[in-house]
N, C-alpha and C positions, 0 to 999 in steps of 0.2 A: 504494500500500500504506500502511495506517495506520502511522505511526511508533510505536515502542515505547520506553518509558522505564522503567528499573529504579530503584527508590528503596529503599535500605536504611534500616531504622528508620522505615518509612513508616506505622506504626500509631498514632503519637502525635506531639504537638509539631510542630516544624518539618517533620519528614518527612511527617507526615500532610497538613500544609498544602501542601507541595510537590507531593505526589501528587495532591491535589485540583486544584491549579492546572494541572498538566500534563494531567490528564484533561480539564479544561475547554478546554485549548488543542488538543485533538484527539488526544492520545496514548493509546495502549493502555498502561495502567500496570501494572507488576508490582511489588508490595510485598514486601519481605523483612522479616520480623518474627520476634521470638523467641516472643512470646505468641500462640498460635494463636487464642484466643478474641478478644482485642483486634484481632489482625490480620484476622480474618474480618469483624469489625464494620466496620473501616476499609475493607476491600475492597468490602463490600456497599454502602457509602455512596458509592462512586465511580461516575460515569456510565460507560457503555460496558462492554466486556468486560474488567474488571480481573482480575488473578490474584494469589494469595497464595502465597508460598514461605516456609515456616517454617524458621528456623534459629537456632542459638545461635552467634553470630559470635565467641564467645570460644574455641571449640574448632575446631581445624584440620579434623577429620573432618567436622564440621557445615558448615563453610564450603565444603569440597569437595562435599558432598552438595547444598548450595544452588546451587553453580555448575552441577552436573549438571542440577538441576531448571530453572535459568534457561535453559540451553542447549536443553533440551527444549521449554520454553514460549515461547522467543523465537527465531524464525527469523532475526531481525535485532535488533540493539540500537542505537538511535539516540542515546539519552541514558542515562548511568549516573551516578546521584547517590549518593555515599558520605556518608550522613547519620548512620548509626548511631554512637553514641558513649556512653561512660559516664564518670561522675565518681565514683570510689570513695571510700567513707568509711573503708575499712580495706584492708589488704593481703590479697589473696586470690589463690591460685595455681590455675591451671586444670589440667585433666587432662594438658595438654601440658607442664606445668612452668614456665609463664610467668605473670607478673602479669596479672590480668584486663583492666585498662585498656589495658595494652600490647598485649594480644591483640586487643581490639575496636577500639581507636582507631588502631592502627598496622598490625598484621599482617593483619587481615581485609581491609582495602582493598588492601593489597599483593598478597595471594593472589588475591583476586577479579580484580584487574587482569590477573594472569597467566592464570588459568583461563579468563577470558572474552576474552582478547586476540584470538584469531582472529576471533571474532564482532564485536568492536569494530572491528578493522581492516577487515573486510568492509563495514561500514556507514559508515566514516569517522565514528565516534561522537564525541559530546561527553561528556567525563567531568568531573564537578564534585565536588570534595572540600570538604565542609563543615568548616571549620577553626575556630580560636578565636584571638582577639587575645591571649589569655593565653600563647600560645606564646613571647612575648618574655620571660616569666618562667621559661621552662623551661631545662633543660640536658639534653643527650643523652649519657648514659654507657652505651655498649654493654655494659660489663661489669657494671653494677648495675641499670639501669632495667628490663632484660628480666625479672628475677625480683623486682623491687620491693625490692631491698636498700637503695635510697635512698628508700623509700616515704614520702610525706607526703600527707595528705588533701587538700591544695590543690595542691601543686606537681606531684604525679604526673600530674594531668590536663594541666598545662602541658607537662610532659616528653614525654608520649606524643603530644600534638598537635604538638609540635615535631618529634619523630622522623618522624611521618607527613608533615608539611609539607616537610621537607628532601628527600623523595623525589619530590615533584611535578615539579621541574625535570628530574630524571633520567628520569621517565616521558615528559615532553614531548619530550626528545631521542630517546628510544627509538622513539616513535611518529611522529615528524615526517615520515617518508617515506611513511606510510600515510594521512595526513590525519586521524588521531585527535588530538584536542586535549584537554588537561587543565588546569584552573585550580582554584585554591583560593579560598575566600571565608569571611571572618568575617561572619556574618549579623547581628551586633549582639548586645546584651545582651537576651535574650529570656526571657519568662516560660514556662518549661517545667518538667518534672519532673527535668531534669538537675541532679545535685548535691543532690537532696532529702535531708534529714536528719531524724532524730527528735529528740525532746526540745525543750528551750528553743531551741537553735540552729535547729532546724527551724521553729519558730514565728516566730523573727526573720526567717529567710530568706523565709518565705511573706509576711510583711508587707512586706519590701523589694521582693520580686518584683512586687508590685502596681503599682509605678512603672515596670516594665520593659515592653518592647515585646511584642506578641502574636505567636503562631506565624505568623500571616499576614504580619506585618511581617518576620519572619525569613525567610519563604519568598520574599519579593520579590527580593532579590539573588541567591538561588540559582536561581530560575526564569529570571531575566534572563540569567544565564550559560549555563544549559541551552539557551536559545533563541538564544544569541549566534552569529551567522553570520560574524563578522569573521575567523575563522581564527586568532585569538590563542591562545597556549598557553604553559603554564609560568608563568602570572601569579598574583599574589596580590591579592585585593581586600579592603579594609576596607569592608564593606557595598557601596556602589556605586562606590567609588573605587579604581582600581588603585594599589597602594602597594608600594614596594620592600621586600623582606624585610629584617628587622633583621639586624645582623651575626651574632647567635647562630645564625641559620638558614643561614648562607652559607659554612660550612667544607666544601669539597669532599671532603676526606679523611674527615671524620666521615660525610658523606652516603654515600660509597662503602662505608664500614665498616657503616653501618646497612643498606644494600642487601644486602651480602653476608650479614650476620647474618639478616635477614629471609628471604632465599632459603634459607639453611640450616635455619632453624626451620620453614619452611613446605614444605620439600621441593621447591622450585623451582630449586635450584642447578643 
């Protein structure tokens, strides 16, 4: 049976490059994207029988609808790549009452992991979480980060990536009896639309980004982990090198508090 890979944020940047690489490796690829037009163009460019699922991962109801569509489209899931992410310029609250980056970067992967868990367990899937080295600059405040009370146009991205990363070891332990593995990877500083800004700052960023790696460069360590058959789990990689988590990500009490909060916010408690 042809293996299946699900890639969130698969219509642009690193996600599109990951989807293309996995398709060339023989996977049937399912892209999850917010923009249906861009998503369809990305799907049509893939070899084989690729599928598009349209969803706004900032909204819990949309994540749940996406999970239902994925379960219908995927009799099995061999690889799940959580690539979708945003770097907000301003504080924005979703219809669920949470800060948008917190919802997309942290709650959406958490909820998808739960809603797809049975299918992941059935196939002994590989889950890869695309992270960010900037997590080391973050802090996780369950009382403030969730609604952006501590919002900052740079640090909020780091905060939400940190929250997400702290749950990777917990998922690894949860799934170890089923052969499901999960690892996180910082793919490097890559030239994508992430964090794009308008005005003078936007022009400066575009100039700086010309020196950064390409989406194909960023896809390389992600795909390597997706194809990894070593059985390793709960690991964090800086590009291609396994690296211990910084102390800021290693507080078990905060990790458990973040898990409980995410479960309550997503209705998986």
